[in-house]
N, C-alpha and C positions, 0 to 999 in steps of 0.2 A: 235578165241574163243569168245563165247558169253560173253558180258559184265556182270559182277557180278550184276550190278544194275538192269538189266533186270530180272535176276533170283530172286532178292529181291522182285520184283513186283509179279513174279509167286508164290513165297512162300506166300506172303500176301494173294493172291487170293485163294490159296489152303487152307490156314488156315481158311479164312473166310468161305469157302465152307464146311469145316469140323467142324466148331464150331459156336455157337451162338454168339450174341453180347457181352456176358460176358466172352467169351473165353472158354466155357465149351463144351463138346461133345454134339451133337444133342440129344434132348429128344426122348424117345421111340415114334415111329410113325412119326417122322419128316424125310423127305427125306435126304439121305446122298449123298455126292459126290461119283462118281464112282472111283475116285482115292484113293490111299492109302497114307496117310501122318501121321506124328506124331501128337498126340493129346495134347491139352493144359490141363494137369492134375496136374501141380506143382503149389500149392498155396503158400501164404505167409509163413505159418508155415513150410511147407515142404521146402521152399527156405531157410529159416533161419536154419533149421535142416541140410540142405545140406552143407551150408557154415560152420556152427559150427561143424557139425559131421565129415566133412572131415579134417578140421584144427586140431581139438583135436583128435589125434590118440594115438601114443605111446610116442611121443617126450617129452611132458611135464611131463609124468609119469616116464620116463626112464632116459633121458640123458640131463638135463639142465646143467650138469657139463661141456659140451663142451663150453658153453658161458663163464662160470666162468674160465675155463682153459686159455682162450685167454685174458680175461680182467684182471684176477689176483686180482680182488677185488669184494666184494659183491655189493657195490654201483654201480660200472660200469656195472656189469652184469645185475642189475635191469634196468639201463638206456638203455642197449642194448635191453632188452625185451620190454621196452616201445617204443623205437625207431622202433623196428621191427613191432610193432602193428600199429604205426603211418604210417610207410612206406606202410604196407599192406593196410591200410585204404585209403591212397591217391591213391594207385594203383587201388584199387577196385572202388573208385569214378570215376576215369578216365575210367575204364572199363564200368561203368554204363552209361556214356555218349555215349561210342561207342556201347554198347548193345542196346540202344534206337535209336541211329542214324542208325545202321545197325542191324536190328532185326533178326539175323540169329544165329543158334547154331554154336558151334565150337570155340568160344572165339577168340584167337589170329588169327586163320586161316582166317576167312572172313575179319578181320580188316586189316591184312597185304595184303590180296588179293586186297582189295579196294584201299589201299593207294599206294602200290608198285608193284602190278601185280602178276601173277601166280608163278613166280620163287621164290619170297620171301615166299609166302604161302606154296609152295611145300616143301621148305627146312625146314620150321617149322613142317609141317605134317610128313615129312620123319623121322626126328629124334624123334619126339614125339610119333608117332604111333608105330614105330618099336622098340624104346628103352625106352624113358623116362617114358611114361605112364604105359606100362606093368611092367617095373621095379619098379615103385612106388607101384603098386598093389601088386607085389610079396614081396617087402620089408615089407609092412604093414602086409601082410598075414603071413610072417615069424615071425613077432613080436607077432601076435595072436597065432601062434602055440607054441611059447616059453612060453607064459603066460598061455595058456590053459593046457599045459602039466605039468607046475610047481607043482600043488598040488599033483600029483601022484608020485613025485620023492623026497619027503621029503626035499625040499629046495636045492637039488642037480640039476645041469643042466640036462635037458632032453636030451636023445640021439638025435643026429642030424636027424636021419631017422624019428623019431617020430614027431619032429618039422615040418619037411618038409611034412610028410603025413597029419598032421593037417592043415598046410598051404594050401596044394593042395585041401583038402576037403572043406575048407572055400571058396576058389576061385570057385570051381565047384558049391557049393550051391548058392553062391551069383550070379554067372553068370546065373544059372538056374532061379533064382528069377527075375533078371533083364530082361531075355529073355521072361519070362512068362507075366509080368505085370508091367507097370510103377507105378500103385497104390500100388502094393505089395512092390516094391523097395523103394518107398518113405515112406511107412509104416514102413519098416525095419529101414530106416534112422531115422525116427521120434522116434521110440522106443529106439534105441540104443543111440541116442543123449541124450535123457532124462536120460538114465542109466549113461552115462559118466558124465553128469552134476551133478548127485547125488554124484558120486565119487569125483568130483572136490569140491563140496560143503562140503563133509566130511573132505577133506584135509584142506580146508580153515577154517573150524570150529576148527580143531585141532590147526591151527596156531593162531587163535584168543584166544583160551584157553591158549596156551603157552605164548602169549604176555601178557595176563591178569595175568599170574603167574610170570611175570618179566623176562622171558627168551629173553632178547634183546641184550645179550653180543656180538652176531655176527653181529648185525645191527648197533651198535654204531661205530663211526669212520670207516664207511664202505668203504670209498674211499681210505684208506691207502693201498699202494702197487699197485695201478692201473698201468697197463702195459703202458710204454711210447712208445711202438711200434704202430704207427698209422695204419700200414698195417695189423697188427694182428686183428684189430677190424673188418676187412672185413670177416675174417674167423669166428669171433664170430657172425657176422651178418648171415653168412651162417647157423650156428648152430641154431640160433634163428628163422630164416626165414623158416627153415625146419619144425619147429613146427607150423608155420603159413601157411604152404603150403596148398592151397585149397581156398585162398581168392578170386580167380578168377573163381572158379568152376561153379558158377551159370550162367556165360556167356556161358558155354558149352551147356546149355539146354534152351537157350532163346526162341526157338520155342515151348517149352512145358510149359512155364510159363503162368499161367492165369493172364491176365492184366499186361503184362511185364512192361509197362511204369510206373505203380505204384509199383508193387511188387518187381521188380528187384532192384531199388535203396533202397526201404524200408528194404528189407532183408539184404542188405549190411550195411545200417546205424545201424540196430539193431545187426546183427551178429558179425561184426568186433569189435566194442567197448566191447561187452559182452565177447568175447574171450580174448581180451587184458587185461581186468580187471581180468578175471579168472587166466590168466598166471602170472600176477604180484602178486596176492594174494597167489597163490600156491607157487611161489618162495620164498616169504616172510615166508610162513609156513615152508618150508624146512629149512630155516636158523634159525628158532626158535628151531629146533630139532637137527640140525647138524652144526658142524663147517665147514668152507670152505674146510679144509683138509679131513674131513670125507665125505663130499659130493663128492669130487673128487675121493675118494676111493670106493664109492658105484657103483655097476653095475646097480642097479635099485633104484633110489632115493626114489620113492614113496613107494616101498616095505620096504626100510629101515625105513622110517618114520612110516609106519604101525607097523612094528615089535617093535619099541621103544615106541609107544604111544597107540596102540589099543589092545594089549594083545591077548586074545584068538580070537578076532574079526579081527585079522590082515589079514585073508584070504580074506576079502572084497576087498582089494586093488588089488591083483592079478586078482581076478574075474572081477573087474571093468575095469582093463587095457585090459583084454581079450575081454570084451564086447566093449570097446572103439575102439580097433583095428579092430574088426569085422565090426563095423559100418563105420569106416573110409575106410576099404577095399570096402565096399558096395558103398559108395559115390564116391570113386575114380574110380571104375569100371564103375559106372553109367555115369559119365562125360567123361571118356576116350573113351567109346564106341561111344558117340556122336561126338567126334572129328574124329574118324575113319569114321563114317557115313557121315559127312559133306565133308571130304576130298574126299571120294569116289564119292559122289554125284557131285562134281565139276570135276570129271575125274582124280583125282590125286591118286587114289587107284583103285584096280580092281572093276568092276561094281557090283559084287554080294554084296559087303560091303555097297552099297548105298541103299539097298532094305529094306523094312519094312514088318514085318509079317502081313499077310492079315487079321487076326482076332485080334491079340494082340496089334497091332499098336506100336510095339517095334522094334528098329533097331537090330533084332535078329542076323544077320550074323556079324555085326560090334562088338557087345558085345561078341559073342562067339569067334571071332577072337582075340580080346584083352585078353579075359580070357585064351585062348590057349597060347598066347605069355607069359602071366604072369606065367602059369604053367611051361613053359620051363625055365623061369628065376629063379625058385626056385631050379633048379637042381644043379647049381654051389655051391661050399661050401662058397664062399665069393665073392659077386659082389658089396659090399658096397663101396669099393675104386673106382670102375669104376663109380658108380653113383655120388660119391662125386666130381670127376673130371668133370663129365658131368653136374653137377648142375650149373656151371657157364654159360652153354649154355642157361639155362632157363632164367637167368637174361639178357643174350644177347638178347633174343627174347622179354622179358618184355620191355627192353629199346627200341627195334624196334617198339613195339606197342605204346609206348608213343610218339615216333617220328611220327608214323602214325597218331595219334590223332592231333598232331600239323599240319601235312601236310594237313589233311582233313579239318582243320579250314580254309584253303585257297582254296583248290580244290573243296570243297562242302560248300562254304561260306553261301549259301542261303538255305541249307537243313534244314528240321525241326529237331530241337534238343529239345526233351522234357526235357532233363537234359543237362545243360552246366556248366562245372566246370571252375573256374578261370584258365587261361592258365598257371599260375605259378605252379599249381599242377602237370600236366604231365612233366613240365620242371624239377621240383625237383626229381620226380621219375626217369626221364631219367638220370640226373646227378648221382643219387644214383646207378643206374644200371651200369653206366660206371665205377664207383668206385668199385662196387662188382665184375665186370668182370676183371678189371685190377689189383687191389690191391693184390688178392691172388697169381696171377702169379708173381708179383714182389717180394712178401714176400717169397714164396716157389716155385721157378721155377721147373717145372717138365714136362717130355715128355708127360705125360698123357693129358695135356692141348692141346698139338699139335695133339695128336691122336684124341681127341674129335673134334677139328676143322676139321681135315681131314675127319672124319666120316660124318660131316655135308655136306661137299662139295662132298663126295662120292655119294650123292644123284643125282648129275648130270649124273651119269652112267645110272640111270633109267629115269631121266627127259628128256634127249635129245631124245632117241629113242621112248619112250612110250608116252610122253606128247607132246613134241614139234613136232616130226614127226608123231605122232599118229600111231605108228606101233602096230598092234595087232596080236599075234601069231595065226595061223590057228585053234588051238584047243580051243581058249579062249571062243568062242561062245558056244561050247558044254559044257565046264567047267561051264560057268555061268548058263546055262539051268539046268544042273544036280543039282547044289547046290540050285538053285531057287526052283526047285520042291521038293528037299529033305527038305528044310527049310520052305516051304510054304510061300515064300516071293514074293513081287511084287515091281516093280520100283515105286518110288514116282513120283508126277507130274513133279518134278524137274529132267530133264534128265541130265546126266553128260556132261562135256565138251567134245567136239570132236565128 
């Protein structure tokens, strides 16, 4: 198999051929390369919007009670929210070093490939492309469907069929936008990120007003009754980190970032602290309106706050949550499609998924495929439990990426590193990931963890014949040509492995 470092050089040449020195598409009248590649169209503002917009979805509006339930005190729940933000920040800074050392889209995939070889990269792409990423898109889309339908049912839960129909419609609209234009997709992200920040600002404003009125009874002696169970805090971290999910999303589109050496770390440094501050202030606002018991009893905490404080304007919050989840769905699908594209480009998925639209310069087949899997995953009545038990695999791979960064410090000692974080940072995140993987299993042993592990290793069923032995079914060439013509796509200059 061709070494990934050779393909890194190919990608740099292709990007240089398709962009000017500022990372922008060629101006009208300038000659373009004959190859088809992704364009650098994601600037600093769009990068910040992608990070903030995918992290702030439905979690902070709907279910901060998961953290409170595990910690059993207001003070410790706030500490967990802060610690989750710090952990996400440390992880994102480590990813910034990797993203500038290995300037390829796909985040974990190329980093694991470079450090540990194709098997580790394939195992990550297998579980992420087939299950985790589409399921995340589906889960956020279902939250959108629930809140978009709420105003039409007078506060009663909307029928399951209506929620799923709205979720499916949102996925199809978002997939169409992402297939049509990167600029349209980033514009949607920018607009909906601004909308959700307005909603966050409104909740924080309510909190400040309540504090000014002296409603601090639930914030005094806030550490009383804190849980003594150390392993339960790992589950609390899971709940909090779900709301921070997306801190690594900018690394999925490295090849499309304008001036990535500057804008990738700068977007992280701005986006992560902004989100952490918002989450802390929003949680404080909740406790100025509700007692811990009332918060635990609420199915949608932000809506309860709005009902108690905004009067006839309470409808603003459900609308804002719907807009927030729509934007988060857009950002998640945008990045998930890039992972599928990169994995296919390296030969770990079918070839058609590695192609780019000849006029739109979008990974059309990869985005459409991810959207299709997400549509399938909204059909079951409840797959949240499955995702909860698979979420530990995400931190398994995050830990593997931190180990990859440490390994690359030795194997690529002399490589250019525009960003170099202190080695203690990836070590801290690695230790945290080990705790987050092991502690929930010890606290609440369940067969689902075994099933999740078996699903990861089931990837060998496909890796051995199709990747290692390079077996290609006789019909695969015709299949690829058919979809290539139908989707008007062409291979990138990067040819797949094998």
